[in-house]
C-alpha positions in Angstrom: -18.2 35.0 -63.4 -18.9 36.7 -60.1 -21.4 34.1 -59.2 -18.9 31.2 -59.8 -16.3 32.9 -57.6 -18.8 33.4 -54.8 -19.9 29.7 -55.1 -16.3 28.6 -54.9 -15.7 30.7 -51.8 -18.8 29.4 -50.2 -17.8 25.8 -50.9 -14.3 26.3 -49.4 -16.0 27.8 -46.3 -18.3 24.8 -46.0 -15.3 22.3 -46.3 -13.4 24.2 -43.5 -16.5 24.0 -41.2 -16.9 20.3 -41.9 -13.2 19.5 -41.2 -13.1 21.6 -38.0 -16.4 20.1 -36.6 -15.2 16.6 -37.5 -12.0 17.1 -35.4 -13.9 18.7 -32.5 -16.4 15.8 -32.6 -13.6 13.3 -32.2 -12.8 14.7 -28.8 -16.2 13.9 -27.4 -16.9 11.3 -24.8 -20.3 9.6 -24.7 -21.9 8.4 -21.5 -25.2 6.6 -21.3 -27.3 5.5 -18.3 -29.8 2.7 -19.1 -33.1 2.2 -17.4 -36.0 4.3 -16.0 -34.5 5.2 -12.7 -32.6 8.4 -11.7 -29.8 9.5 -14.0 -26.3 10.4 -12.8 -25.0 13.8 -13.7 -23.0 13.8 -17.0 -24.8 10.8 -18.4 -27.6 10.7 -21.0 -30.7 8.8 -19.9 -31.7 5.9 -22.1 -35.1 4.4 -21.8 -36.8 1.6 -23.9 -38.4 4.3 -26.2 -35.0 6.0 -27.0 -34.9 5.1 -30.6 -32.0 6.0 -32.9 -32.1 9.0 -35.2 -29.4 11.1 -36.8 -30.7 14.2 -35.2 -30.5 12.6 -31.7 -27.3 10.8 -32.4 -27.9 7.7 -30.4 -30.5 5.2 -29.5 -31.9 1.6 -29.9 -32.4 0.4 -33.4 -35.7 -1.1 -32.3 -37.7 -1.0 -29.0 -39.3 -4.4 -29.6 -39.1 -6.7 -26.5 -37.0 -4.2 -24.5 -37.9 -3.8 -20.8 -36.9 -1.5 -18.0 -36.0 -2.7 -14.5 -35.5 -0.5 -11.5 -34.6 -1.2 -7.9 -35.4 1.9 -6.0 -33.7 0.7 -2.9 -30.3 1.1 -4.5 -29.0 4.6 -4.4 -26.4 4.4 -7.2 -28.2 5.6 -10.3 -25.8 3.8 -12.5 -26.5 0.3 -11.1 -30.0 0.6 -9.7 -31.6 0.1 -13.1 -30.9 -1.6 -16.4 -32.5 -2.5 -19.8 -32.8 -6.1 -21.0 -34.6 -8.1 -23.7 -35.5 -11.6 -24.5 -33.9 -11.2 -27.9 -30.6 -9.6 -29.2 -30.9 -5.8 -29.3 -28.8 -3.1 -30.9 -27.8 0.3 -29.6 -26.1 2.8 -32.0 -24.2 6.0 -31.5 -23.3 8.5 -34.2 -19.5 8.8 -34.1 -16.8 10.1 -36.4 -14.5 7.5 -38.0 -11.9 6.3 -35.6 -10.9 4.0 -32.7 -12.9 4.0 -29.5 -12.5 2.5 -26.0 -15.9 1.1 -24.9 -16.9 0.2 -21.4 -20.2 -1.6 -20.7 -21.4 -2.1 -17.2 -23.6 -5.2 -16.8 -25.5 -6.9 -14.1 -28.5 -7.0 -11.8 -28.6 -6.3 -8.1 -31.5 -8.8 -7.8 -30.7 -11.5 -10.3 -28.1 -13.0 -12.7 -27.2 -11.7 -16.1 -25.6 -13.4 -19.1 -24.3 -11.2 -21.9 -22.3 -11.4 -25.1 -21.3 -8.2 -26.9 -20.6 -7.7 -30.6 -20.0 -4.6 -32.7 -21.1 -3.6 -36.1 -21.5 -6.7 -38.3 -21.3 -9.4 -35.6 -17.7 -8.5 -34.6 -16.8 -10.4 -31.4 -15.9 -8.0 -28.6 -16.4 -10.1 -25.5 -16.7 -13.6 -24.2 -19.8 -14.6 -22.4 -20.0 -12.5 -19.2 -22.0 -13.9 -16.4 -22.8 -12.0 -13.2 -24.5 -13.5 -10.2 -27.3 -12.0 -8.3 -26.2 -8.7 -6.8 -23.0 -8.6 -8.9 -22.1 -5.8 -11.3 -19.3 -6.3 -13.9 -17.5 -4.0 -16.3 -16.5 -5.1 -19.8 -14.0 -3.1 -21.8 -12.9 -3.4 -25.4 -11.5 -1.2 -28.2 -13.4 -0.9 -31.5 -12.9 0.6 -34.9 -15.7 2.6 -36.6 -15.5 3.7 -40.2 -17.3 5.3 -43.1 -16.7 5.2 -46.9 -15.1 8.6 -47.2 -11.4 8.7 -48.2 -9.9 11.8 -46.5 -6.5 13.5 -47.2 -5.5 15.9 -44.5 -9.0 15.9 -43.2 -10.6 16.8 -46.6 -12.8 14.3 -48.5 -11.1 13.2 -51.7 -13.2 10.2 -52.7 -15.1 7.1 -51.6 -14.6 3.4 -51.3 -16.4 1.7 -54.2 -18.9 -0.5 -52.4 -20.7 -3.5 -53.9 -24.4 -3.3 -53.8 -24.6 -5.9 -51.1 -22.3 -3.8 -48.8 -24.6 -0.8 -48.8 -26.6 -2.1 -45.8 -23.6 -3.4 -43.8 -23.5 -1.9 -40.4 -19.7 -1.3 -40.6 -20.0 1.2 -43.4 -22.4 3.6 -41.9 -21.6 6.6 -39.7 -22.7 4.8 -36.5 -21.0 2.6 -34.0 -23.6 -0.2 -33.4 -23.3 -2.6 -30.5 -25.2 -5.9 -30.3 -26.2 -7.2 -26.9 -26.9 -10.9 -27.0 -27.1 -13.9 -24.6 -29.6 -15.5 -22.4 -30.1 -12.5 -20.1 -28.2 -9.4 -21.2 -28.7 -6.6 -18.7 -27.1 -3.3 -19.6 -26.7 -0.6 -16.9 -24.2 1.8 -18.4 -22.2 2.5 -21.6 -19.2 4.8 -22.0 -17.4 5.5 -25.4 -14.1 7.4 -25.5 -11.9 8.2 -28.5 -8.6 6.3 -28.5 -5.9 7.8 -30.7 -3.0 5.8 -29.2 -3.9 2.2 -29.8 -2.0 0.2 -32.5 -4.4 -0.5 -35.4 -4.2 -3.8 -37.1 -5.7 -3.3 -40.6 -7.0 -6.4 -42.4 -7.0 -6.6 -46.2 -8.5 -9.8 -47.5 -11.5 -11.7 -48.9 -14.5 -13.6 -47.6 -12.4 -15.8 -45.3 -11.3 -12.6 -43.4 -14.2 -10.2 -43.6 -16.7 -9.3 -40.9 -19.5 -11.6 -42.3 -22.7 -9.6 -42.0 -25.2 -12.3 -41.2 -25.5 -15.8 -39.7 -24.5 -18.5 -40.2 -21.3 -17.4 -42.0 -18.2 -16.1 -40.2 -14.5 -15.3 -40.8 -11.5 -15.1 -38.6 -11.3 -11.3 -38.9 -14.5 -10.8 -36.9 -13.3 -13.2 -34.2 -9.8 -11.9 -33.5 -10.7 -8.4 -32.1 -11.6 -10.1 -28.8 -8.1 -11.7 -28.6 -6.3 -8.4 -27.8 -5.9 -6.4 -24.6 -8.4 -3.5 -24.6 -6.9 0.0 -25.1 -3.7 -1.3 -26.7 -4.7 -2.8 -30.0 -7.7 -2.4 -32.3 -8.6 -4.4 -35.3 -9.9 -2.5 -38.4 -11.3 -5.2 -40.8 -11.5 -3.8 -44.3 -11.7 -7.2 -46.0 -14.6 -7.9 -48.4 -16.1 -11.0 -50.0 -15.0 -11.8 -53.5 -11.9 -9.6 -53.5 -8.5 -10.2 -55.0 -5.4 -8.1 -54.5 -6.1 -6.1 -57.7 -9.9 -5.6 -57.1 -9.3 -4.6 -53.5 -6.9 -1.9 -54.7 -9.1 -0.7 -57.6 -12.1 -0.3 -55.2 -9.9 2.1 -53.2 -10.0 -0.1 -50.1 -6.2 -0.1 -49.8 -6.1 3.7 -50.3 -8.7 4.0 -47.5 -6.4 2.0 -45.2 -3.3 3.9 -46.1 -5.0 7.2 -45.4 -5.8 6.1 -41.9 -2.5 4.3 -41.1 -0.1 5.8 -38.7 3.5 4.7 -38.0 3.6 1.4 -36.1 0.2 0.2 -37.3 0.0 -3.2 -39.1 -1.4 -4.4 -42.4 -2.3 -8.1 -42.4 -2.7 -9.2 -46.1 -4.5 -12.5 -47.0 -5.7 -13.1 -50.5 -5.5 -16.0 -53.0 -8.9 -17.7 -53.3 -10.2 -15.2 -55.9 -6.8 -14.2 -57.3 -6.3 -17.8 -58.6 -9.5 -17.4 -60.8 -8.1 -14.5 -62.7 -6.9 -15.3 -66.2 -4.9 -13.6 -68.9 -1.4 -12.7 -70.0 0.9 -12.0 -67.1 -1.5 -13.2 -64.5 -0.5 -15.8 -62.1 1.1 -16.6 -58.7 4.6 -15.7 -59.7 3.8 -12.6 -61.8 0.7 -10.4 -61.1 0.0 -11.9 -57.7 3.6 -11.6 -56.4 3.9 -8.1 -57.9 0.7 -7.0 -56.2 1.9 -8.3 -52.9 5.1 -6.3 -53.2 3.0 -3.2 -54.1 1.0 -3.6 -50.9 4.2 -4.1 -48.9 5.9 -1.0 -50.4 2.9 1.3 -49.8 2.4 0.0 -46.2 6.1 0.7 -45.4 5.9 4.2 -47.0 3.4 5.1 -44.2 5.5 3.6 -41.5 3.3 0.6 -41.2 4.3 -3.0 -40.7 3.1 -5.5 -43.4 2.4 -9.1 -42.5 1.7 -11.7 -45.2 -0.7 -14.6 -44.6 -1.0 -17.7 -46.8 -4.6 -18.6 -47.7 -6.2 -21.3 -45.6 -7.2 -24.5 -47.4 -10.7 -25.2 -48.7 -12.3 -28.2 -47.1 -11.2 -30.7 -49.8 -10.3 -34.2 -48.5 -8.8 -36.9 -50.7 -9.6 -40.6 -50.4 -7.0 -41.1 -47.6 -8.5 -38.3 -45.4 -5.8 -35.8 -46.2 -6.4 -32.3 -47.4 -5.9 -31.7 -51.2 -4.3 -28.5 -52.3 -6.9 -26.5 -54.4 -4.9 -23.2 -54.3 -2.1 -24.2 -56.7 1.2 -22.3 -56.2 -0.4 -19.2 -54.6 0.6 -20.1 -51.0 4.2 -20.8 -52.2 4.3 -17.4 -53.9 3.3 -15.7 -50.6 6.1 -17.5 -48.8 8.7 -16.5 -51.4 7.6 -12.8 -51.4 7.8 -12.8 -47.6 11.5 -14.1 -47.8 12.4 -11.7 -50.6 10.9 -8.6 -48.9 11.9 -9.6 -45.3 8.2 -9.5 -44.3 6.7 -11.5 -41.4 4.7 -14.5 -42.5 1.8 -16.3 -40.9 1.5 -19.7 -42.7 -2.2 -20.2 -42.3 -2.1 -22.6 -45.2 -0.1 -25.1 -43.3 -1.9 -24.6 -40.0 -5.3 -25.0 -41.6 -4.3 -28.3 -43.3 -3.2 -29.7 -39.9 -6.4 -28.4 -38.2 -8.8 -29.8 -40.8 -7.1 -33.2 -40.8 -7.3 -33.3 -37.0 -11.1 -32.7 -37.2 -11.4 -35.3 -40.0 -13.9 -35.5 -42.8 -17.1 -35.6 -40.7 -16.2 -33.4 -37.8 -14.8 -30.7 -40.0 -18.3 -30.2 -41.5 -19.2 -28.3 -38.3 -16.4 -25.8 -38.9 -17.9 -24.9 -42.3 -21.3 -23.7 -43.4 -23.1 -27.0 -43.7 -26.7 -26.9 -42.5 -29.8 -28.8 -43.6 -32.7 -27.0 -45.2 -34.8 -24.9 -42.9 -32.1 -24.5 -40.3 -32.7 -20.7 -40.6 -35.8 -18.7 -41.6 -36.3 -18.6 -45.3 -33.6 -21.1 -46.0 -35.4 -23.8 -48.1 -32.3 -25.5 -49.4 -29.3 -27.1 -47.7 -26.2 -25.0 -47.2 -23.1 -26.9 -48.3 -20.1 -24.5 -48.4 -16.6 -25.9 -48.1 -14.8 -22.5 -48.3 -16.6 -20.3 -45.7 -16.7 -21.0 -42.0 -19.3 -21.3 -39.3 -18.6 -19.3 -36.2 -17.1 -22.4 -34.6 -14.6 -22.8 -37.5 -13.8 -19.1 -37.8 -12.9 -19.0 -34.1 -10.3 -21.8 -34.6 -8.8 -20.1 -37.6 -8.5 -16.9 -35.6 -6.6 -18.9 -33.0 -4.2 -20.0 -35.8 -3.6 -16.4 -36.7 -2.9 -15.6 -33.0 -0.4 -18.5 -32.9 1.1 -17.3 -36.1 1.8 -13.8 -34.6 3.6 -15.5 -31.7 5.6 -17.8 -34.0 6.6 -14.8 -36.2 7.7 -12.9 -33.1 5.6 -9.9 -33.9 5.8 -7.2 -31.2 2.0 -7.1 -31.5 1.9 -10.6 -30.0 2.6 -9.3 -26.5 -0.8 -7.5 -26.6 -2.7 -10.8 -27.0 -4.7 -11.8 -24.0 -2.8 -14.4 -21.9 -5.7 -16.8 -21.6 -6.2 -17.7 -25.2 -6.8 -21.4 -25.6 -4.1 -21.9 -28.3 -4.2 -25.7 -27.5 -7.4 -25.9 -29.6 -5.2 -25.6 -32.7 -3.8 -29.0 -31.9 -6.8 -30.5 -30.1 -9.9 -28.5 -31.2 -12.7 -27.6 -28.9 -15.6 -29.9 -28.9 -18.4 -28.5 -31.0 -20.8 -29.1 -28.1 -18.8 -26.6 -26.0 -19.0 -23.8 -28.5 -21.3 -20.9 -27.4 -22.4 -18.4 -30.0 -25.9 -17.1 -29.5 -27.3 -16.4 -32.9 -27.6 -12.8 -34.0 -30.9 -11.6 -35.4 -28.9 -10.6 -38.4 -29.9 -13.6 -40.5 -30.3 -15.3 -42.9 -27.8 -14.2 -45.6 -26.9 -14.8 -49.2 -23.8 -16.9 -49.7 -20.7 -14.7 -49.6 -18.9 -13.8 -52.9 -16.0 -15.9 -53.7 -15.2 -19.6 -53.3 
């Protein structure tokens, strides 16, 4: 009996230490100086052999093809040197779950640089940044990092139930991983600072929303983080392929969101593609689906959050006249009715996607979805013909529809959108030849769950 009591006391002590260290760790600021030159005081030196380990807490995921460059004539240690690669490269930092402001200093005092930055599973954080010879540029964004632990008052009370395929996703580990891509990415400096004030936009949804982990698939949830003003808003994408409202909740994904939510945060809810496949008594758009939507709304409001309903976008299903056929039954109509009944903001992506697809037309719309001939990617010996899931080009346009929907719904959040978003592409889409998305080395992938 005495042994059990001592063990319990010991366990309580361990929990207290973990909670306290977690909170203290959240206050930390990380500063890294890249290259083999001198290092400024207060910054950690990063060379091409600085490989990530949990004990070190930061480093490159691989040193392959990384090179140092140093101009000793430049006195500023933060811009006199940089690290680059001929291929996409990844740098990770062990951080507690939370939101972070990130600043990356790019450029080359003796040449041009061209860089695109993504986070975790190919989450778009910057446009293409080009610096001319001698120019140094700073890129800022705000990013959400997470783990699978569900915490109540700082104490672990459970875990999100991951699917097997999720276990290797970069967005479920305890690291913040940044991908540097582009024709000539040249990284001089990196600073990561906790941000506890930003409004968090939580995303609950399926494969049309999720941060798709590998090329060539993409979804609007991984494109939209780059649409917001840094420091003000952060997108926390908890969507997962194959999920319906009920399975998302039973996997404790909604519980995870609610435990992180603070008053004034948003919950964007977009389901339907998988819900419509559920069968049984009491299951349907006007019963179980509508009731589940109301449950999400009630729970979000109980935390002081702001729920936003989104109707499912259409599948790419054209009829003989070149118009989109409805394959979603009455599920979009059910979302519209719940939005009215519960006085919730609505983004009618179903209507916007129909207009967008028909503007593209039967042939051009193929480029917006995952349609690629065999051998387009390593190990892909069969054609990819997916009329539900988007290419990066298509996902970007759907994300623009979401942004336009925020404005049309008069969400206060909309004022934090960047003012240079090309919303005209919703009416007149960007030419595919103008779309720039350098492929990540995270490829190829299995087809996402759901259809």
